[in-house]
Backbone as JSON Lines, residues from 0, in Angstrom:
{"i":0,"aa":"M","n":[-39.32,31.87,4.65],"ca":[-38.28,31.39,3.72],"c":[-37.33,32.52,3.38]}
{"i":1,"aa":"S","n":[-36.09,32.17,3.21],"ca":[-35.08,33.18,2.89],"c":[-34.99,33.36,1.39]}
{"i":2,"aa":"A","n":[-34.32,34.41,1.0],"ca":[-34.09,34.67,-0.42],"c":[-33.13,33.63,-0.95]}
{"i":3,"aa":"A","n":[-32.57,33.88,-2.13],"ca":[-31.66,32.92,-2.76],"c":[-30.47,32.64,-1.85]}
{"i":4,"aa":"K","n":[-30.06,31.39,-1.81],"ca":[-28.91,31.0,-1.0],"c":[-27.63,31.46,-1.68]}
{"i":5,"aa":"E","n":[-26.61,31.73,-0.87],"ca":[-25.32,32.05,-1.45],"c":[-24.77,30.79,-2.1]}
{"i":6,"aa":"P","n":[-23.89,30.92,-3.13],"ca":[-23.42,29.76,-3.87],"c":[-22.82,28.67,-2.99]}
{"i":7,"aa":"S","n":[-22.05,29.03,-1.97],"ca":[-21.43,28.03,-1.11],"c":[-22.49,27.25,-0.33]}
{"i":8,"aa":"A","n":[-23.52,27.94,0.15],"ca":[-24.59,27.28,0.89],"c":[-25.39,26.37,-0.04]}
{"i":9,"aa":"E","n":[-25.65,26.82,-1.25],"ca":[-26.37,26.0,-2.22],"c":[-25.54,24.75,-2.56]}
{"i":10,"aa":"F","n":[-24.24,24.92,-2.75],"ca":[-23.36,23.79,-3.05],"c":[-23.39,22.8,-1.9]}
{"i":11,"aa":"S","n":[-23.26,23.3,-0.67],"ca":[-23.28,22.42,0.51],"c":[-24.61,21.68,0.61]}
{"i":12,"aa":"D","n":[-25.71,22.38,0.32],"ca":[-27.03,21.75,0.36],"c":[-27.13,20.64,-0.69]}
{"i":13,"aa":"L","n":[-26.62,20.9,-1.89],"ca":[-26.64,19.89,-2.95],"c":[-25.79,18.68,-2.55]}
{"i":14,"aa":"V","n":[-24.62,18.94,-1.98],"ca":[-23.76,17.84,-1.53],"c":[-24.48,17.02,-0.49]}
{"i":15,"aa":"D","n":[-25.09,17.69,0.47],"ca":[-25.8,16.99,1.53],"c":[-26.91,16.12,0.96]}
{"i":16,"aa":"R","n":[-27.7,16.66,0.05],"ca":[-28.79,15.9,-0.55],"c":[-28.26,14.75,-1.41]}
{"i":17,"aa":"A","n":[-27.18,15.0,-2.15],"ca":[-26.61,13.96,-3.02],"c":[-26.06,12.8,-2.2]}
{"i":18,"aa":"T","n":[-25.47,13.1,-1.05],"ca":[-24.92,12.04,-0.2],"c":[-26.03,11.16,0.38]}
{"i":19,"aa":"K","n":[-27.24,11.71,0.42],"ca":[-28.37,10.94,0.95],"c":[-29.11,10.19,-0.17]}
{"i":20,"aa":"G","n":[-28.5,10.18,-1.38],"ca":[-29.08,9.42,-2.47],"c":[-30.03,10.19,-3.37]}
{"i":21,"aa":"D","n":[-30.1,11.5,-3.22],"ca":[-30.98,12.32,-4.06],"c":[-30.35,12.48,-5.44]}
{"i":22,"aa":"R","n":[-30.83,11.67,-6.39],"ca":[-30.26,11.65,-7.74],"c":[-30.37,13.01,-8.45]}
{"i":23,"aa":"P","n":[-31.53,13.7,-8.41],"ca":[-31.6,15.03,-9.04],"c":[-30.58,16.03,-8.46]}
{"i":24,"aa":"A","n":[-30.33,15.94,-7.15],"ca":[-29.33,16.83,-6.53],"c":[-27.95,16.52,-7.1]}
{"i":25,"aa":"L","n":[-27.62,15.23,-7.25],"ca":[-26.33,14.84,-7.82],"c":[-26.2,15.34,-9.26]}
{"i":26,"aa":"E","n":[-27.29,15.23,-10.03],"ca":[-27.27,15.7,-11.43],"c":[-27.13,17.21,-11.51]}
{"i":27,"aa":"T","n":[-27.68,17.93,-10.54],"ca":[-27.52,19.39,-10.48],"c":[-26.11,19.75,-10.03]}
{"i":28,"aa":"L","n":[-25.57,18.96,-9.13],"ca":[-24.25,19.22,-8.56],"c":[-23.13,19.04,-9.59]}
{"i":29,"aa":"M","n":[-23.24,18.06,-10.43],"ca":[-22.15,17.74,-11.36],"c":[-21.74,18.9,-12.26]}
{"i":30,"aa":"P","n":[-22.67,19.65,-12.89],"ca":[-22.22,20.8,-13.68],"c":[-21.53,21.87,-12.84]}
{"i":31,"aa":"L","n":[-21.96,22.04,-11.59],"ca":[-21.3,23.01,-10.7],"c":[-19.89,22.55,-10.38]}
{"i":32,"aa":"V","n":[-19.73,21.26,-10.15],"ca":[-18.42,20.68,-9.89],"c":[-17.52,20.86,-11.1]}
{"i":33,"aa":"Y","n":[-18.08,20.6,-12.27],"ca":[-17.3,20.72,-13.5],"c":[-16.81,22.16,-13.69]}
{"i":34,"aa":"A","n":[-17.67,23.12,-13.43],"ca":[-17.28,24.53,-13.56],"c":[-16.15,24.87,-12.59]}
{"i":35,"aa":"E","n":[-16.24,24.36,-11.35],"ca":[-15.19,24.62,-10.37],"c":[-13.89,23.96,-10.78]}
{"i":36,"aa":"L","n":[-13.97,22.75,-11.3],"ca":[-12.77,22.07,-11.79],"c":[-12.14,22.84,-12.95]}
{"i":37,"aa":"R","n":[-12.94,23.37,-13.83],"ca":[-12.43,24.13,-14.97],"c":[-11.67,25.36,-14.5]}
{"i":38,"aa":"R","n":[-12.21,26.03,-13.48],"ca":[-11.54,27.21,-12.91],"c":[-10.2,26.81,-12.3]}
{"i":39,"aa":"L","n":[-10.19,25.71,-11.54],"ca":[-8.94,25.25,-10.92],"c":[-7.92,24.83,-11.97]}
{"i":40,"aa":"A","n":[-8.39,24.15,-13.02],"ca":[-7.47,23.69,-14.07],"c":[-6.81,24.87,-14.77]}
{"i":41,"aa":"A","n":[-7.58,25.88,-15.09],"ca":[-7.0,27.07,-15.73],"c":[-5.97,27.71,-14.81]}
{"i":42,"aa":"H","n":[-6.27,27.76,-13.52],"ca":[-5.33,28.31,-12.53],"c":[-4.02,27.51,-12.53]}
{"i":43,"aa":"Y","n":[-4.13,26.21,-12.47],"ca":[-2.95,25.35,-12.45],"c":[-2.08,25.54,-13.68]}
{"i":44,"aa":"L","n":[-2.71,25.53,-14.82],"ca":[-1.95,25.51,-16.07],"c":[-1.28,26.84,-16.38]}
{"i":45,"aa":"R","n":[-1.71,27.92,-15.73],"ca":[-1.01,29.2,-15.89],"c":[0.41,29.08,-15.36]}
{"i":46,"aa":"G","n":[0.65,28.2,-14.41],"ca":[1.98,28.05,-13.81],"c":[2.83,26.99,-14.47]}
{"i":47,"aa":"E","n":[2.32,26.32,-15.48],"ca":[3.08,25.28,-16.15],"c":[4.13,25.88,-17.09]}
{"i":48,"aa":"R","n":[5.09,25.04,-17.45],"ca":[6.16,25.46,-18.36],"c":[5.59,25.85,-19.73]}
{"i":49,"aa":"P","n":[6.23,26.8,-20.4],"ca":[5.79,27.14,-21.75],"c":[5.93,25.91,-22.66]}
{"i":50,"aa":"G","n":[4.98,25.76,-23.57],"ca":[5.05,24.66,-24.51],"c":[4.4,23.38,-24.02]}
{"i":51,"aa":"Q","n":[3.9,23.37,-22.79],"ca":[3.22,22.16,-22.31],"c":[1.95,21.97,-23.13]}
{"i":52,"aa":"T","n":[1.54,20.72,-23.29],"ca":[0.42,20.42,-24.18],"c":[-0.89,20.14,-23.47]}
{"i":53,"aa":"L","n":[-0.87,20.0,-22.16],"ca":[-2.09,19.72,-21.43],"c":[-2.98,20.96,-21.42]}
{"i":54,"aa":"Q","n":[-4.21,20.78,-21.82],"ca":[-5.18,21.87,-21.83],"c":[-6.08,21.76,-20.61]}
{"i":55,"aa":"P","n":[-6.68,22.87,-20.18],"ca":[-7.54,22.82,-19.01],"c":[-8.64,21.75,-19.1]}
{"i":56,"aa":"T","n":[-9.24,21.6,-20.27],"ca":[-10.31,20.62,-20.42],"c":[-9.82,19.2,-20.16]}
{"i":57,"aa":"A","n":[-8.64,18.87,-20.64],"ca":[-8.08,17.53,-20.4],"c":[-7.79,17.32,-18.92]}
{"i":58,"aa":"L","n":[-7.23,18.34,-18.27],"ca":[-6.96,18.23,-16.84],"c":[-8.26,18.09,-16.06]}
{"i":59,"aa":"V","n":[-9.29,18.83,-16.46],"ca":[-10.6,18.73,-15.82],"c":[-11.14,17.31,-15.94]}
{"i":60,"aa":"H","n":[-11.06,16.75,-17.13],"ca":[-11.6,15.41,-17.34],"c":[-10.87,14.38,-16.47]}
{"i":61,"aa":"E","n":[-9.55,14.47,-16.41],"ca":[-8.79,13.55,-15.57],"c":[-9.16,13.72,-14.09]}
{"i":62,"aa":"A","n":[-9.22,14.96,-13.64],"ca":[-9.55,15.22,-12.23],"c":[-10.99,14.82,-11.93]}
{"i":63,"aa":"Y","n":[-11.89,15.09,-12.85],"ca":[-13.31,14.76,-12.68],"c":[-13.45,13.25,-12.46]}
{"i":64,"aa":"L","n":[-12.77,12.46,-13.28],"ca":[-12.83,11.0,-13.13],"c":[-12.26,10.57,-11.78]}
{"i":65,"aa":"K","n":[-11.16,11.21,-11.4],"ca":[-10.53,10.9,-10.1],"c":[-11.49,11.25,-8.95]}
{"i":66,"aa":"L","n":[-12.16,12.38,-9.05],"ca":[-13.08,12.82,-8.0],"c":[-14.32,11.94,-7.93]}
{"i":67,"aa":"L","n":[-14.81,11.48,-9.07],"ca":[-15.97,10.59,-9.05],"c":[-15.63,9.27,-8.36]}
{"i":68,"aa":"K","n":[-14.38,8.84,-8.49],"ca":[-13.95,7.63,-7.77],"c":[-14.0,7.87,-6.27]}
{"i":69,"aa":"D","n":[-13.65,9.1,-5.84],"ca":[-13.68,9.44,-4.42],"c":[-15.12,9.53,-3.91]}
{"i":70,"aa":"R","n":[-16.04,9.76,-4.8],"ca":[-17.48,9.82,-4.52],"c":[-17.85,11.09,-3.77]}
{"i":71,"aa":"P","n":[-18.94,11.7,-4.18],"ca":[-19.37,12.97,-3.6],"c":[-19.63,12.94,-2.1]}
{"i":72,"aa":"E","n":[-19.9,11.76,-1.53],"ca":[-20.21,11.77,-0.1],"c":[-19.04,12.23,0.76]}
{"i":73,"aa":"R","n":[-17.85,12.33,0.19],"ca":[-16.7,12.85,0.94],"c":[-16.69,14.37,0.94]}
{"i":74,"aa":"W","n":[-17.41,15.01,0.05],"ca":[-17.39,16.47,-0.05],"c":[-18.31,17.05,1.02]}
{"i":75,"aa":"Q","n":[-17.76,17.9,1.85],"ca":[-18.55,18.48,2.93],"c":[-19.16,19.82,2.53]}
{"i":76,"aa":"N","n":[-18.41,20.61,1.76],"ca":[-18.87,21.93,1.32],"c":[-17.97,22.37,0.15]}
{"i":77,"aa":"R","n":[-18.2,23.58,-0.34],"ca":[-17.44,24.06,-1.49],"c":[-15.94,24.1,-1.19]}
{"i":78,"aa":"A","n":[-15.56,24.62,-0.04],"ca":[-14.14,24.73,0.3],"c":[-13.5,23.34,0.4]}
{"i":79,"aa":"H","n":[-14.21,22.4,0.99],"ca":[-13.69,21.04,1.1],"c":[-13.55,20.41,-0.28]}
{"i":80,"aa":"F","n":[-14.54,20.63,-1.13],"ca":[-14.45,20.13,-2.51],"c":[-13.22,20.71,-3.21]}
{"i":81,"aa":"C","n":[-13.0,22.02,-3.07],"ca":[-11.84,22.66,-3.71],"c":[-10.54,22.05,-3.2]}
{"i":82,"aa":"A","n":[-10.5,21.74,-1.91],"ca":[-9.3,21.14,-1.34],"c":[-9.04,19.76,-1.95]}
{"i":83,"aa":"I","n":[-10.09,18.96,-2.07],"ca":[-9.94,17.62,-2.67],"c":[-9.57,17.74,-4.15]}
{"i":84,"aa":"A","n":[-10.21,18.66,-4.86],"ca":[-9.91,18.86,-6.28],"c":[-8.48,19.37,-6.47]}
{"i":85,"aa":"A","n":[-8.04,20.27,-5.61],"ca":[-6.67,20.79,-5.7],"c":[-5.67,19.66,-5.54]}
{"i":86,"aa":"H","n":[-5.93,18.78,-4.58],"ca":[-5.02,17.65,-4.37],"c":[-5.02,16.71,-5.58]}
{"i":87,"aa":"A","n":[-6.2,16.45,-6.13],"ca":[-6.29,15.56,-7.3],"c":[-5.54,16.15,-8.49]}
{"i":88,"aa":"M","n":[-5.7,17.44,-8.73],"ca":[-5.01,18.07,-9.85],"c":[-3.5,18.12,-9.62]}
{"i":89,"aa":"R","n":[-3.1,18.36,-8.39],"ca":[-1.67,18.34,-8.07],"c":[-1.1,16.97,-8.41]}
{"i":90,"aa":"Q","n":[-1.79,15.9,-8.01],"ca":[-1.33,14.55,-8.3],"c":[-1.21,14.31,-9.8]}
{"i":91,"aa":"I","n":[-2.19,14.74,-10.55],"ca":[-2.18,14.54,-12.01],"c":[-1.0,15.29,-12.63]}
{"i":92,"aa":"L","n":[-0.82,16.55,-12.23],"ca":[0.28,17.33,-12.8],"c":[1.64,16.77,-12.4]}
{"i":93,"aa":"I","n":[1.77,16.29,-11.18],"ca":[3.04,15.7,-10.73],"c":[3.32,14.43,-11.52]}
{"i":94,"aa":"E","n":[2.29,13.59,-11.7],"ca":[2.47,12.36,-12.48],"c":[2.92,12.69,-13.91]}
{"i":95,"aa":"R","n":[2.31,13.7,-14.51],"ca":[2.69,14.1,-15.87],"c":[4.11,14.66,-15.9]}
{"i":96,"aa":"A","n":[4.46,15.47,-14.9],"ca":[5.81,16.05,-14.85],"c":[6.86,14.97,-14.66]}
{"i":97,"aa":"R","n":[6.58,14.0,-13.81],"ca":[7.52,12.9,-13.61],"c":[7.69,12.09,-14.88]}
{"i":98,"aa":"A","n":[6.59,11.82,-15.57],"ca":[6.67,11.07,-16.83],"c":[7.47,11.86,-17.87]}
{"i":99,"aa":"R","n":[7.21,13.15,-17.95],"ca":[7.94,14.0,-18.91],"c":[9.42,14.04,-18.56]}
{"i":100,"aa":"D","n":[9.73,14.21,-17.29],"ca":[11.13,14.28,-16.87],"c":[11.84,12.94,-17.06]}
{"i":101,"aa":"A","n":[11.12,11.86,-16.87],"ca":[11.72,10.54,-17.08],"c":[12.1,10.37,-18.54]}
{"i":102,"aa":"L","n":[11.27,10.9,-19.44],"ca":[11.57,10.81,-20.86],"c":[12.73,11.72,-21.24]}
{"i":103,"aa":"K","n":[12.73,12.9,-20.7],"ca":[13.73,13.89,-21.1],"c":[14.99,13.87,-20.23]}
{"i":104,"aa":"R","n":[14.87,13.37,-19.01],"ca":[15.97,13.4,-18.04],"c":[16.55,14.81,-17.96]}
{"i":105,"aa":"G","n":[15.67,15.73,-17.78],"ca":[16.09,17.12,-17.69],"c":[15.93,17.85,-18.99]}
{"i":106,"aa":"G","n":[16.28,17.25,-20.07],"ca":[16.08,17.81,-21.41],"c":[16.54,19.24,-21.58]}
{"i":107,"aa":"G","n":[17.46,19.68,-20.74],"ca":[17.95,21.04,-20.86],"c":[16.98,22.09,-20.36]}
{"i":108,"aa":"Q","n":[15.88,21.67,-19.73],"ca":[14.91,22.63,-19.21],"c":[15.47,23.31,-17.97]}
{"i":109,"aa":"P","n":[15.39,24.62,-17.9],"ca":[15.87,25.31,-16.69],"c":[14.91,25.04,-15.53]}
{"i":110,"aa":"R","n":[15.48,24.94,-14.33],"ca":[14.65,24.8,-13.14],"c":[14.36,26.19,-12.61]}
{"i":111,"aa":"V","n":[13.13,26.38,-12.2],"ca":[12.71,27.67,-11.66],"c":[12.37,27.47,-10.2]}
{"i":112,"aa":"T","n":[12.85,28.36,-9.36],"ca":[12.6,28.22,-7.93],"c":[11.25,28.81,-7.56]}
{"i":113,"aa":"F","n":[10.78,28.43,-6.4],"ca":[9.55,28.97,-5.84],"c":[9.81,30.41,-5.47]}
{"i":114,"aa":"D","n":[9.07,31.32,-6.05],"ca":[9.27,32.74,-5.83],"c":[8.33,33.22,-4.73]}
{"i":115,"aa":"E","n":[8.89,33.81,-3.67],"ca":[8.07,34.29,-2.57],"c":[7.03,35.29,-3.04]}
{"i":116,"aa":"G","n":[7.27,35.97,-4.13],"ca":[6.34,36.97,-4.61],"c":[5.19,36.4,-5.42]}
{"i":117,"aa":"L","n":[5.17,35.1,-5.63],"ca":[4.1,34.52,-6.42],"c":[2.76,34.71,-5.73]}
{"i":118,"aa":"S","n":[1.8,35.09,-6.5],"ca":[0.45,35.21,-5.98],"c":[-0.23,33.87,-6.07]}
{"i":119,"aa":"A","n":[-0.98,33.53,-5.06],"ca":[-1.7,32.24,-5.08],"c":[-2.72,32.23,-6.2]}
{"i":120,"aa":"A","n":[-3.24,33.39,-6.57],"ca":[-4.3,33.43,-7.57],"c":[-3.78,33.47,-8.99]}
{"i":121,"aa":"A","n":[-2.53,33.87,-9.2],"ca":[-2.05,34.01,-10.58],"c":[-0.55,33.84,-10.68]}
{"i":122,"aa":"P","n":[-0.08,32.59,-10.66],"ca":[1.36,32.4,-10.84],"c":[1.78,32.88,-12.22]}
{"i":123,"aa":"E","n":[2.86,33.62,-12.28],"ca":[3.29,34.23,-13.52],"c":[4.45,33.49,-14.17]}
{"i":124,"aa":"T","n":[5.05,32.56,-13.47],"ca":[6.23,31.91,-13.99],"c":[6.06,30.41,-13.91]}
{"i":125,"aa":"S","n":[6.84,29.69,-14.69],"ca":[6.73,28.24,-14.63],"c":[7.46,27.74,-13.39]}
{"i":126,"aa":"I","n":[6.99,26.64,-12.89],"ca":[7.51,26.05,-11.66],"c":[7.93,24.62,-11.97]}
{"i":127,"aa":"D","n":[9.04,24.19,-11.4],"ca":[9.43,22.78,-11.5],"c":[8.51,22.02,-10.55]}
{"i":128,"aa":"M","n":[7.46,21.44,-11.12],"ca":[6.43,20.79,-10.32],"c":[6.96,19.62,-9.5]}
{"i":129,"aa":"V","n":[7.89,18.86,-10.05],"ca":[8.43,17.72,-9.33],"c":[9.22,18.2,-8.11]}
{"i":130,"aa":"A","n":[10.05,19.23,-8.29],"ca":[10.82,19.77,-7.17],"c":[9.89,20.38,-6.12]}
{"i":131,"aa":"L","n":[8.85,21.07,-6.57],"ca":[7.9,21.66,-5.64],"c":[7.16,20.56,-4.88]}
{"i":132,"aa":"D","n":[6.77,19.5,-5.56],"ca":[6.08,18.39,-4.91],"c":[6.98,17.76,-3.85]}
{"i":133,"aa":"A","n":[8.25,17.53,-4.19],"ca":[9.18,16.94,-3.23],"c":[9.38,17.87,-2.03]}
{"i":134,"aa":"A","n":[9.48,19.16,-2.29],"ca":[9.65,20.12,-1.2],"c":[8.39,20.15,-0.32]}
{"i":135,"aa":"L","n":[7.22,20.08,-0.94],"ca":[5.98,20.05,-0.16],"c":[5.89,18.79,0.7]}
{"i":136,"aa":"D","n":[6.37,17.68,0.17],"ca":[6.4,16.45,0.97],"c":[7.32,16.61,2.18]}
{"i":137,"aa":"R","n":[8.48,17.25,1.98],"ca":[9.39,17.49,3.1],"c":[8.75,18.45,4.11]}
{"i":138,"aa":"L","n":[8.08,19.48,3.6],"ca":[7.39,20.42,4.5],"c":[6.3,19.69,5.28]}
{"i":139,"aa":"A","n":[5.58,18.79,4.64],"ca":[4.51,18.04,5.32],"c":[5.07,17.21,6.47]}
{"i":140,"aa":"E","n":[6.3,16.72,6.33],"ca":[6.92,15.97,7.42],"c":[7.2,16.87,8.62]}
{"i":141,"aa":"L","n":[7.52,18.14,8.34],"ca":[7.8,19.09,9.41],"c":[6.52,19.71,9.96]}
{"i":142,"aa":"D","n":[5.61,20.08,9.05],"ca":[4.37,20.73,9.45],"c":[3.31,20.46,8.39]}
{"i":143,"aa":"A","n":[2.49,19.47,8.64],"ca":[1.46,19.06,7.67],"c":[0.47,20.19,7.38]}
{"i":144,"aa":"G","n":[0.17,20.99,8.39],"ca":[-0.77,22.1,8.21],"c":[-0.25,23.13,7.22]}
{"i":145,"aa":"Q","n":[1.03,23.48,7.34],"ca":[1.6,24.45,6.4],"c":[1.61,23.9,4.98]}
{"i":146,"aa":"A","n":[1.95,22.62,4.85],"ca":[1.95,22.02,3.51],"c":[0.54,22.03,2.92]}
{"i":147,"aa":"R","n":[-0.46,21.78,3.73],"ca":[-1.85,21.79,3.26],"c":[-2.26,23.19,2.84]}
{"i":148,"aa":"I","n":[-1.82,24.2,3.58],"ca":[-2.14,25.59,3.23],"c":[-1.53,25.93,1.88]}
{"i":149,"aa":"V","n":[-0.28,25.53,1.64],"ca":[0.35,25.79,0.34],"c":[-0.45,25.1,-0.76]}
{"i":150,"aa":"E","n":[-0.83,23.86,-0.52],"ca":[-1.59,23.11,-1.53],"c":[-2.91,23.83,-1.85]}
{"i":151,"aa":"L","n":[-3.61,24.27,-0.83],"ca":[-4.89,24.93,-1.04],"c":[-4.74,26.3,-1.69]}
{"i":152,"aa":"R","n":[-3.76,27.08,-1.22],"ca":[-3.58,28.44,-1.75],"c":[-2.95,28.41,-3.13]}
{"i":153,"aa":"F","n":[-1.82,27.71,-3.27],"ca":[-1.08,27.74,-4.53],"c":[-1.72,26.86,-5.59]}
{"i":154,"aa":"F","n":[-2.03,25.62,-5.23],"ca":[-2.58,24.69,-6.21],"c":[-4.09,24.86,-6.37]}
{"i":155,"aa":"G","n":[-4.78,25.14,-5.29],"ca":[-6.23,25.25,-5.36],"c":[-6.74,26.63,-5.66]}
{"i":156,"aa":"G","n":[-5.88,27.64,-5.53],"ca":[-6.3,29.01,-5.81],"c":[-7.28,29.55,-4.78]}
{"i":157,"aa":"L","n":[-7.35,28.94,-3.6],"ca":[-8.28,29.4,-2.58],"c":[-7.75,30.67,-1.92]}
{"i":158,"aa":"S","n":[-8.68,31.51,-1.52],"ca":[-8.32,32.72,-0.79],"c":[-7.94,32.34,0.64]}
{"i":159,"aa":"I","n":[-7.47,33.32,1.39],"ca":[-7.15,33.11,2.79],"c":[-8.4,32.61,3.53]}
{"i":160,"aa":"E","n":[-9.53,33.26,3.28],"ca":[-10.77,32.91,3.97],"c":[-11.25,31.51,3.57]}
{"i":161,"aa":"E","n":[-11.17,31.17,2.29],"ca":[-11.59,29.84,1.84],"c":[-10.69,28.76,2.42]}
{"i":162,"aa":"T","n":[-9.39,29.05,2.5],"ca":[-8.45,28.1,3.08],"c":[-8.76,27.91,4.56]}
{"i":163,"aa":"A","n":[-9.04,28.99,5.25],"ca":[-9.4,28.91,6.67],"c":[-10.65,28.05,6.86]}
{"i":164,"aa":"E","n":[-11.63,28.25,5.99],"ca":[-12.86,27.46,6.07],"c":[-12.59,25.98,5.81]}
{"i":165,"aa":"A","n":[-11.79,25.69,4.78],"ca":[-11.5,24.3,4.43],"c":[-10.74,23.58,5.55]}
{"i":166,"aa":"M","n":[-9.88,24.33,6.26],"ca":[-9.06,23.72,7.31],"c":[-9.64,23.9,8.71]}
{"i":167,"aa":"D","n":[-10.73,24.67,8.79],"ca":[-11.38,24.95,10.07],"c":[-10.41,25.61,11.06]}
{"i":168,"aa":"I","n":[-9.71,26.63,10.55],"ca":[-8.82,27.45,11.38],"c":[-9.1,28.92,11.06]}
{"i":169,"aa":"S","n":[-8.51,29.82,11.79],"ca":[-8.77,31.25,11.58],"c":[-7.98,31.77,10.37]}
{"i":170,"aa":"P","n":[-8.5,32.82,9.72],"ca":[-7.76,33.45,8.62],"c":[-6.38,33.97,9.07]}
{"i":171,"aa":"A","n":[-6.29,34.46,10.29],"ca":[-5.0,34.96,10.79],"c":[-3.97,33.82,10.86]}
{"i":172,"aa":"T","n":[-4.42,32.65,11.27],"ca":[-3.52,31.49,11.33],"c":[-3.08,31.1,9.93]}
{"i":173,"aa":"V","n":[-4.01,31.14,8.97],"ca":[-3.66,30.82,7.59],"c":[-2.61,31.8,7.08]}
{"i":174,"aa":"K","n":[-2.82,33.09,7.31],"ca":[-1.85,34.1,6.84],"c":[-0.47,33.85,7.43]}
{"i":175,"aa":"R","n":[-0.42,33.58,8.71],"ca":[0.86,33.35,9.38],"c":[1.56,32.12,8.83]}
{"i":176,"aa":"H","n":[0.84,31.02,8.73],"ca":[1.44,29.78,8.22],"c":[1.79,29.89,6.73]}
{"i":177,"aa":"W","n":[0.99,30.6,5.96],"ca":[1.25,30.81,4.53],"c":[2.58,31.55,4.35]}
{"i":178,"aa":"A","n":[2.8,32.58,5.14],"ca":[4.05,33.35,5.04],"c":[5.26,32.49,5.41]}
{"i":179,"aa":"V","n":[5.15,31.72,6.49],"ca":[6.26,30.86,6.92],"c":[6.53,29.78,5.87]}
{"i":180,"aa":"A","n":[5.47,29.16,5.37],"ca":[5.63,28.08,4.39],"c":[6.26,28.59,3.09]}
{"i":181,"aa":"R","n":[5.84,29.76,2.63],"ca":[6.43,30.33,1.4],"c":[7.92,30.58,1.59]}
{"i":182,"aa":"A","n":[8.29,31.13,2.73],"ca":[9.71,31.4,3.0],"c":[10.5,30.09,3.05]}
{"i":183,"aa":"W","n":[9.96,29.09,3.72],"ca":[10.64,27.8,3.84],"c":[10.79,27.16,2.46]}
{"i":184,"aa":"L","n":[9.74,27.2,1.65],"ca":[9.8,26.6,0.31],"c":[10.79,27.33,-0.59]}
{"i":185,"aa":"A","n":[10.81,28.64,-0.5],"ca":[11.74,29.42,-1.32],"c":[13.17,29.02,-0.99]}
{"i":186,"aa":"K","n":[13.46,28.9,0.3],"ca":[14.81,28.49,0.72],"c":[15.09,27.05,0.29]}
{"i":187,"aa":"E","n":[14.16,26.18,0.49],"ca":[14.32,24.76,0.16],"c":[14.53,24.55,-1.34]}
{"i":188,"aa":"L","n":[13.74,25.23,-2.15],"ca":[13.87,25.07,-3.6],"c":[15.14,25.71,-4.11]}
{"i":189,"aa":"D","n":[15.58,26.79,-3.49],"ca":[16.85,27.4,-3.88],"c":[18.0,26.48,-3.52]}
{"i":190,"aa":"T","n":[17.9,25.77,-2.38],"ca":[18.93,24.81,-1.97],"c":[18.96,23.64,-2.94]}
{"i":191,"aa":"D","n":[17.78,23.18,-3.39],"ca":[17.71,22.07,-4.34],"c":[18.45,22.38,-5.64]}
{"i":192,"aa":"R","n":[18.45,23.65,-6.0],"ca":[19.1,24.04,-7.25],"c":[20.58,23.91,-7.1]}
């Protein structure tokens, strides 16, 4: 027998057992999922506009409910779970941004462009989420893989290696596509302005 499993292997094992109907595995998995969602929510909300009222806990609860509807049997491993959670949180934030913008119709809020210097792990400035979502949709029409990498890196906070694992491609490919996608988005969002 081996020593303690690494967290990703333990998560994958729990997912595998839960998908086979192991109720104790599902009950063990849920707090781990919640902790991962909390981390992602905090990451997302650092990039929101100042004065926004959504707290990480509320975003976690909304995403958690959305993910439970998707059912754990879709989760293959930790990286895949993060990818699904990143997409769910992106959808929630976009829905909230659209609702807010519909009420305010701009409300005098300045639009901020996608900054090539933004770190995937710690965005420092607010982003026009609706404009970014629209630009990502346009990028997905041109190159779905690059759009997915942006979603995983920027929205999901995944590292190059985690993104490579989630997409089943090499880290070098992720780096290359990440650089191209950031440049394309920066140009696209600047044009939108």
